N, C-alpha and C positions, 0 to 999 in steps of 0.2 A: 452788583452786576451794574447799577448806574454810574459810579466813579468811571469804568471804562467809557459807557456809551456816552456821559460826558466828556472824556478826552478826545474823543472819537470826533464829535462833534466839533469840540476845538480845536482838533487840527485840520479837520477839511475848513472851517470858518477862516484858520489860516491859510492855507493855500489861496484858498477863493479871494482873500484882503492882496496875498504875494501874487496870484496869476492878474490884478485889477495891475498892477503898475508894470507888469512884465515889458509894455510894451515904450517903457522911459528909455529915450534915446541915449541919455549917459549914462546908465546903467547895462544896456545894451553895451557901447561902447567899451565901458568898462570890462564888458565878462568878455568881449571880442580878444582884447591882449590878456587874457588870464587865460586863455582856449588852452593853454597844455599844462597848467595848474597842478602839481601834486603825480602829473605823469609821468612812470619812468623812460628814459632815454631810447627802449627798444620800441617800448608803444607808441610814442611820438614818431619812431623813426613807421611802424606799422603802418599807422593812419596817413604819415606824409607818401608809402608806396602805394597804396590805395587807389585802385582803379574806380572811380568816380565816386557820387553818395551814398550807393544803396552799399559799397565794400566798408566806406569809413563808417555806417550805421552799422554795421553788421561787429566794427574791432568796438565800434565806443559800447557797446552791449554788451561786447567781453569784459571788457574793462569793468564797467560799472558795478557787472554782477560777480567780477571776482573780487571788487572793492565792494561790494556787500555784502559777502563772506565775513572778508577783514573785517570790516565794523560790524558785525555780530559777536563773531569771537572773540574780537580783543575788547567789545562792550563789556561781553560775557565775566572778564577776564578783569575788568575795572581798569583798565589801561588806559587813560586820558588822552594821553598826547598821541599812541597807536591810533585810537579812533578818531582823533578830528585828523589826523594827517592822511585816513580812509577815508571820511567824511570826504575832508576836498580833493579827495581825486573822485571818487563816486560822483560829487556833483557837478562837477567839473565833464567827467564824462559823459552823466545823462543831459545835461545842457548842450554840451556838441554833440551829443547823438541828435537832438533836435536839431543843429546848425546843419548840419549833414542834410536833412531832409528838406529845408528849407532851402539850403543851395541847390538841392538837385530841382524842387518846384520849379525857380529861379531861372534852371535853365531848361524850362519848358516840358521836364520826365513827368511823366506820369506815378508820380510816388506812394499811392494809393497801398498798393503790399509793403512799401517800406513803413507808409503809419501805422498799418496794421500791427507789423511788426514790433513797431514803437510801442504802442499802445498795449498789446498785449504784455510785455517785456515793463514796462511801466507800473501795469497795475499789482504784477507777482512781487517786485521792488517794494509799491505800497503796503501790501500787505505785510509783507516778512518784516519791515518798517514799526508797522506799530504794532506788531508781535513785538517787536523788541522794545518799544515805547513802554510797555507792562512790565519788564523782566531787567530791564537794566537799572543799575545804581542810579540813585537818585542826581547825580554831579555829571551822568552822562546824556541824561534825556533831550539835553537842549540841543545838544549833537546829532541826534536820532533825530529829531523835532525837525534842524534844518536840513539835513539830509530828506526828508521825506516835504516838505514843501516844497524844496527845489522839484524833484519827481513829482509830486502832485500836479505841481503847473504846468509841466510839463504833458503829463494824462490828460491835463484839460483843454490844453492849449490842441492838443493832437487830437481829441473828440469831436472838437470845434472845427478843425479842417474837416473830419472824413465825412461829418453833419452835410459840412462845404460840399463837399464831392459827391457824396447822396443826392442834396438836392439838385444835380445838376442835372 
């Protein structure tokens, strides 16, 4: 039981460290240029057609959920290449979901409900990713961990934003 607890603590610390550098302008610029990395043409088109940031958020969360299912399935099969592609698309979708909420906030919209949806989804995703870390082959753990770190960073960011809204 202790190795699992140690692994979870290590992952939380890694997520915290990743969160500390999420405001790095160079990284944000690079992330914006890769905003569609790993997404299919249909998914890119659906996002483009979305009316408003709430609808974009919904689409990105659906994409993330589908990619998470693919990650779990492919990792269990030991498919390194497929898992890597699914992780890239998952990370893209989760980050883009966060960006869609930020765009809505920048436009002056009340995004509390959207933030709550994003928080609920990332909690669920993170739970699944943590469980997967214990079950996947060693050679795939780093990929799963990278997906978890991005997801945890988004969850932490959303939690902070919701706390700020509650204090107002």
